[in-house]
Phi, psi and omega in degrees: 000133182292145177288146173294141183263133174247117174271137181242132173225080179202118181090001180083170183298330181296339182272354186299319181300321178293316177302316181297321179295316181293316180291328177299328181282325186248346180210066183296346180281356182248137177262123184258127180226159179289146183308321183256025178291109185291346181275354180267123177285135182306325182287349180269356184275123179260327185219153172226146176233114189203172181242312187219071179291148176291142184306137177089345185290316182298323182296344180268013177250092192293337183248022181294134183258317183215142172255123178254121175285140181278351179222177181295326178267146179238024184303320184284349174269313185287345179287350178291115182295340181259012182299126178288109187282351178278347180273128180303134177243111185258126178279150178280118182218070181275158176296322178298321180294318179295320178296316179298318179296317178301317179297317182293319179296317178299315178299318182295314181294318177295324178297320176292318183296322186257005174073042185298324180294317178296320178301316181297319180292321178293324178296316180299325181270003184054043183252115184261028181292128178287143171213153181275149177279182183290326186150194181267152175302319184294347180250009186237111181278126178256128176257119179260116182261102186112107187242045174281206183305313181285314184297320180296319179294317180298317180298318180296318181289324175297321176300322180296336177274355179102356179291134164293129185236132172240157183223149176235134180210164180287326179236157183298140176233152179238096181240117183307130177081000182246119178283128185259142172239131189237130172083169185300326183293339182260358188292320182296320179295323176296313182297322183298339181255358186271099178285333167229127181255125177249123180260117176228035181284155170285166178268113177222166176303329181285331184264342180296129181078013184290329181274081185216180187308315182300321179288317182300326181295340182268354176277158172301143180299132181087015180293157174260158181229133172234118176247108175238019180273263180227150177298328180293344179292328190252146171255104191298327178296323178289323177300312182295319179297320179292325176292318181293329181276346183091357177297323170250142180263341181182160181214141168247117184241118181256346184227151185216157180299321176245123178231138357301152178299124182302145183300332182274000181296133178292346179297329182301320189249000182295133185290351181244012181242127167263117179261128173236146190273061176054053185242009188305316183203103177230109179298155175291162177296326177297315179299317181291321178298316180296321179297313180293321179300315178297321181294319179296317179300316179295317181298317182286345172273358180088011180274151180290146177277150179257164176057040179279143175287133179257110183295331179290318180279331182090013176199000000 
């Protein structure tokens, strides 16, 4: 019996050999091929693992069983107007990815608390001027906006550092030690207490552009901002205006509307912005292969898949 074929489009064709090696170790029953392998008949493809398929391509795979997103976000998959919505779309949600995100969020919040951007600029200028930090973690409330797989881990790890942590989500969540605010009606009260705001929201029509002047005005004056969600969440001109006015005291931005971030973007040189190149949480290929392998095994046993994208909710 022929092995089910998994097409991979993540990391480019040069990464296929590595993907094949990892899957050979954890799922030898699956044949891994490159997305544009002309020798693969469309009807023979059972699974795909990808990040940014060209529109209409997935719809031309008549026997496709599951679509696996190569990252936590599936925006570049769902933007396809011809995407077959009856085929399960599974988001990448590994334990390693959640740990990495938690570590990155903790580093970002501590960087804002301790003035990491100013330290870097002073080092560049050979300036040894002493300055005081923002305060103690125990005196700084962090608001995590979005309490899914990543957000819940980040909130828990921030609590471990001593930060008081509050969270806002669309539906109720139960995270020990984290006070929850639920729904649109509770958002303003959540924002009013968020001395550092961490955005880990999914990308939906409701959340796009949410990090803008109207929201910043509801934060305590001098709040910090960490965006590790989506570039579409933030309006960079509003972020810069809020930093220049003092409404925001600093920002760590890992995602942008246009990536790579254009060289002419003022974010690169702004003295209160730490720019990172979309590196907050990327599982290794081995971790992702093992995650997909377990999911395929469960699916073929007839078990339900986890972390499925809900087209109705938009995440």
